C-alpha positions in Angstrom: 19.6 10.1 -8.4 19.8 7.0 -6.2 18.6 7.1 -2.6 19.9 4.5 -0.2 18.8 3.8 3.4 21.5 1.7 4.9 20.3 -0.1 8.0 18.6 3.0 9.5 16.8 3.1 12.8 15.1 5.9 14.6 14.4 6.0 18.3 12.4 8.6 20.2 13.0 8.2 23.9 12.5 4.5 24.7 10.3 3.9 21.6 11.7 2.6 18.3 9.9 4.1 15.4 12.0 2.7 12.6 13.9 -0.6 12.9 16.9 -1.6 10.8 15.5 -0.5 7.4 17.6 -0.9 4.2 16.1 0.3 0.9 17.5 1.4 -2.5 15.3 3.8 -4.6 16.3 4.7 -8.1 15.6 7.7 -10.4 12.2 7.6 -12.1 10.8 5.0 -9.7 7.4 5.0 -7.9 7.7 3.4 -4.4 4.7 2.8 -2.2 5.0 2.6 1.6 2.1 0.3 2.6 1.2 -0.2 6.3 -1.4 0.5 8.9 -1.5 3.7 10.9 1.6 4.0 13.1 3.5 1.4 11.1 6.3 3.9 10.5 5.5 5.4 7.1 5.7 9.0 8.0 8.8 8.4 10.2 10.5 6.8 7.3 9.7 9.6 5.0 11.0 12.2 7.4 14.3 10.3 7.4 14.4 10.3 3.6 13.7 14.0 3.5 16.2 15.1 6.2 13.5 16.4 8.5 14.8 13.9 11.1 18.2 12.2 11.4 18.4 8.4 12.0 19.6 7.2 15.4 21.7 4.6 13.7 22.5 3.8 10.0 23.2 6.1 7.0 21.3 7.9 4.3 23.1 8.1 1.0 22.3 10.1 -2.2 24.2 9.0 -5.3 26.8 7.4 -3.0 27.3 10.5 -0.8 26.5 10.2 2.9 24.0 12.9 3.6 23.0 11.6 7.1 22.2 14.6 9.2 22.0 17.0 6.3 19.0 19.3 6.8 16.2 19.3 4.4 17.3 22.7 3.0 20.4 21.0 1.5 18.4 18.3 -0.2 16.4 18.3 -3.4 13.2 17.2 -1.9 9.5 18.1 -2.0 6.6 16.8 0.2 2.8 16.6 -0.1 0.9 15.9 3.1 -2.5 14.3 3.9 -3.8 17.8 4.8 -3.5 19.7 1.5 -1.9 23.1 2.3 -2.4 26.0 0.0 -2.2 29.8 0.5 -5.8 31.0 0.6 -5.0 34.5 -0.5 -3.1 33.5 -3.6 -4.3 32.2 -6.9 -3.6 28.7 -8.1 -0.9 30.1 -10.3 0.8 31.9 -7.4 0.4 28.9 -5.1 2.3 26.7 -7.6 4.8 29.5 -8.3 5.5 30.3 -4.6 8.6 28.0 -4.1 10.1 29.2 -7.3 9.8 32.8 -6.3 11.4 32.0 -3.0 14.3 30.4 -5.0 14.7 33.6 -7.0 14.0 32.2 -10.5 13.3 34.5 -13.4 9.7 35.3 -14.2 9.8 33.6 -17.6 11.3 30.4 -16.0 8.6 30.5 -13.3 5.8 30.9 -16.0 7.2 27.9 -18.0 7.4 25.6 -15.0 3.9 26.6 -13.7 2.5 26.0 -17.1 4.1 22.5 -17.3 2.9 21.5 -13.9 -0.6 22.8 -14.5 -0.8 20.9 -17.7 0.3 17.6 -16.0 -2.2 18.1 -13.2 -5.0 19.4 -15.4 -5.2 22.7 -13.6 -4.9 25.1 -16.6 -8.6 26.2 -16.4 -8.2 27.1 -12.7 -4.9 29.1 -12.6 -6.7 32.4 -11.8 -8.9 30.9 -9.1 -8.2 31.0 -5.4 -8.2 27.7 -3.4 -11.6 28.3 -1.7 -13.1 28.3 -5.1 -11.8 24.8 -5.9 -13.0 21.3 -5.2 -11.0 19.2 -2.8 -9.5 17.3 -5.6 -8.4 20.5 -7.4 -6.9 21.8 -4.2 -4.9 18.6 -3.7 -3.7 18.7 -7.3 -2.6 22.3 -6.7 -0.5 21.1 -3.7 1.0 18.3 -5.8 1.8 20.7 -8.6 3.6 23.0 -6.1 5.7 20.0 -5.2 6.4 19.0 -8.8 7.3 22.5 -10.0 10.4 22.5 -7.8 11.7 19.6 -10.0 13.0 18.0 -6.8 14.9 14.7 -7.2 12.8 13.2 -4.4 9.0 13.7 -4.0 7.3 12.4 -0.9 3.5 12.0 -0.7 2.2 11.2 2.7 -1.3 9.7 2.2 -2.2 12.6 -0.1 -5.7 11.4 -1.0 -6.9 10.2 2.4 -9.1 13.2 3.1 -10.8 13.3 -0.2 -14.2 11.7 -1.0 -14.3 8.4 -3.0 -14.9 10.0 -6.4 -12.0 12.4 -6.1 -9.7 9.7 -4.8 -10.5 7.5 -7.8 -9.9 10.4 -10.1 -6.5 11.3 -8.7 -5.4 7.6 -8.4 -5.9 7.2 -12.1 -4.0 10.4 -12.9 -1.0 10.1 -10.5 0.8 7.2 -12.3 0.8 9.3 -15.5 2.1 12.3 -13.6 4.8 10.3 -11.9 6.0 8.7 -15.1 6.3 12.2 -16.7 8.4 13.6 -13.9 11.5 11.4 -13.7 11.9 12.0 -9.9 12.0 9.4 -7.2 8.4 9.2 -5.8 7.6 7.8 -2.4 3.9 7.4 -1.7 2.5 6.4 1.7 -0.9 4.6 2.0 -2.8 2.4 4.4 -4.8 0.8 1.5 -3.6 -2.3 -0.4 -6.0 -1.5 -3.3 -4.2 1.9 -3.7 -0.8 0.3 -3.8 -2.0 -2.2 -6.5 -3.5 0.6 -8.6 -0.4 2.8 -8.4 1.9 -0.1 -9.3 5.7 0.5 -9.1 7.4 -1.0 -6.1 5.9 -1.6 -2.7 7.5 -1.7 0.8 5.3 -3.3 3.4 5.8 -1.9 6.9 4.9 -3.4 10.2 5.9 -1.9 13.6 8.7 0.2 12.0 10.2 -2.7 9.9 10.1 -3.1 6.2 9.0 -6.7 5.9 9.3 -6.9 2.1 10.2 -4.6 -0.9 9.8 -5.3 -4.6 7.6 -4.9 -7.6 4.1 -4.4 -6.3 2.4 -7.4 -8.1 5.2 -9.7 -6.8 4.9 -8.6 -3.2 1.1 -9.0 -3.4 1.1 -12.4 -5.1 4.1 -13.9 -3.2 4.4 -12.4 0.3 7.5 -13.8 1.8 5.9 -14.1 5.3 2.6 -14.1 7.1 3.1 -10.5 8.3 3.5 -9.2 4.8 0.5 -11.1 3.6 -1.6 -9.5 6.4 -0.3 -6.0 5.6 -1.2 -6.5 1.9 -4.8 -7.8 2.5 -8.0 -5.8 2.9 -10.3 -7.2 4.2 -7.9 -8.9 6.7 -6.3 -12.1 5.6 -8.2 -15.2 6.6 -6.1 -17.8 8.4 -6.5 -21.2 9.8 -4.1 -23.9 11.1 -3.4 -27.1 9.3 -1.4 -30.2 10.1 0.0 -32.3 7.3 0.7 -36.0 7.9 1.4 -38.1 4.8 -1.2 -37.7 2.2 -3.7 -36.0 4.6 -4.2 -32.5 6.0 -6.2 -31.9 9.1 -7.7 -28.5 9.3 -7.9 -26.4 12.5 -11.6 -25.8 11.7 -12.3 -29.5 11.7 -12.2 -32.1 8.9 -9.5 -33.5 6.7 -8.6 -32.9 3.0 -6.1 -34.6 0.7 -2.6 -33.2 0.7 -2.8 -31.6 -2.8 -2.2 -28.2 -4.3 0.1 -26.2 -2.0 0.2 -29.0 0.5 1.6 -31.5 -2.0 5.3 -30.7 -1.9 5.8 -29.5 1.7 7.1 -31.8 4.5 4.8 -33.1 7.2 4.2 -30.6 10.0 2.1 -27.7 11.2 1.2 -24.8 9.0 -0.8 -21.6 8.9 -3.1 -21.4 5.8 -3.8 -17.9 4.5 -6.4 -16.9 1.9 -7.9 -13.6 0.8 -11.6 -12.8 1.1 -12.3 -13.0 -2.7 -11.0 -16.6 -2.7 -13.6 -17.8 -0.2 -16.8 -18.4 -2.1 -20.4 -19.4 -1.2 -21.0 -21.1 -4.6 -19.8 -24.7 -5.1 -16.3 -24.5 -6.6 -15.5 -26.2 -9.8 -12.1 -27.2 -8.5 -11.9 -31.0 -8.0 -10.1 -30.6 -4.7 -12.2 -27.7 -3.4 -12.3 -27.5 0.4 -15.9 -27.1 1.8 -16.3 -25.4 5.1 -19.6 -25.6 7.0 -20.2 -22.0 8.3 -22.7 -19.8 10.1 -23.4 -16.3 8.9 -22.5 -13.6 11.4 -23.3 -10.6 9.2 -23.6 -9.7 5.5 -22.6 -6.2 4.3 -23.9 -5.3 0.9 -21.7 -2.8 -0.9 -23.5 -2.7 -4.2 -22.1 -5.0 -6.8 -20.4 -7.1 -4.0 -21.1 -8.4 -0.6 -18.9 -9.0 2.4 -20.1 -12.0 4.3 -18.7 -12.6 7.8 -18.7 -16.3 8.6 -18.1 -18.3 11.7 -16.3 -21.6 10.9 -15.6 -23.5 14.1 -13.9 -21.0 16.4 -12.7 -18.9 13.5 -14.2 -15.8 11.9 -13.7 -15.5 8.1 -14.7 -12.8 5.6 -15.8 -13.8 2.1 -16.1 -11.2 -0.7 -18.7 -12.5 -3.1 -20.2 -10.9 -6.2 -23.7 -9.6 -6.3 -26.2 -8.9 -3.5 -26.3 -11.6 -0.8 -29.1 -11.1 1.6 -28.2 -13.6 4.3 -29.6 -13.4 7.8 -27.4 -13.7 10.8 -27.4 -17.3 12.0 -28.0 -18.8 8.5 -26.1 -22.0 7.9 -24.1 -22.0 4.6 -21.2 -23.9 3.0 -18.2 -21.9 2.1 -15.8 -23.2 -0.6 -12.1 -22.7 -0.9 -10.0 -23.6 -3.9 -6.7 -25.1 -2.6 -4.9 -23.5 -5.5 -5.7 -20.1 -4.0 -3.8 -20.6 -0.7 -0.7 -19.3 0.9 1.0 -21.8 3.2 3.3 -20.5 6.0 5.5 -22.6 8.2 5.8 -22.4 12.0 8.2 -19.4 11.8 5.7 -17.5 9.6 7.8 -17.8 6.4 6.1 -18.6 3.1 6.3 -22.4 2.5 4.2 -22.6 -0.7 1.9 -20.6 -3.0 0.5 -21.1 -6.4 1.8 -18.1 -8.2 -0.5 -18.5 -11.1 -3.6 -18.3 -8.9 -2.7 -16.7 -5.6 -3.7 -13.2 -6.7 
């Protein structure tokens, strides 16, 4: 199966929820929709499923225009953020329920339920009811019920968002294996860049109803084609500052000048926005010969265990540094932050990527 969204848009009243989206998703692929809340992820999934019809554009399955076809005519399954199971039914009957509705023979139902339970590691719990399961087991049951239909398109709308950290990590590790074994087209919506990176596959970054970039997940992360995409794919938020290149010198918006080396070397003179992720801003002197030092004042330090988020005021800009270890820094402390110029994204005045060191930008 191949699913094609051909320049689809969706308006609700005067509001545009999806704007001119074109995507091609192929059989056996995992496709992550990454964007903030209200970026358009769920709206796009509803168009894929046939729950909504696009205002303009077309939806094609294997070359056939299915625009306007209801969900009942499509081979699709969906898992929501709020896992939904029938409380009066056992895990087995929950998983089997769509097959019974479809009228399959009991032996076929048993075989499919067994396969899905094996994939989702639910075999010990088939006789239990949902209230006797952990949150992770309940969500696995909901996913198994979607998989057992053997739909060509499986949509997962932030399926792990309501689980605690340990359960999320457990399922994040399992899901790529489950996806690979299925052969369906999977579409997985998330607000978390780290989740997109862990899942792999392809990622479409969404902002205000637009797909800003689509491609293999590591490629989109390492080489965002514009500033919007870089911001969508950064958590903590992307640090940015302005820079003006003139000849062999770059004047930073935070004050001071640096040699036009690294990403600055091969771009023409002009104004740029420099972007860098939190883990590329350090508080220890960098070994890079062209390292940029930034005098800063600590705003707050958040200790997360093995790492610390240090919020820094540099001139009139607020940056976040993600540094290893426990950093007990008092607000108001004066420090020097270090930035390796090889770890920068450079965006031109239109917001398009002008330069990045692919070997080091991750």
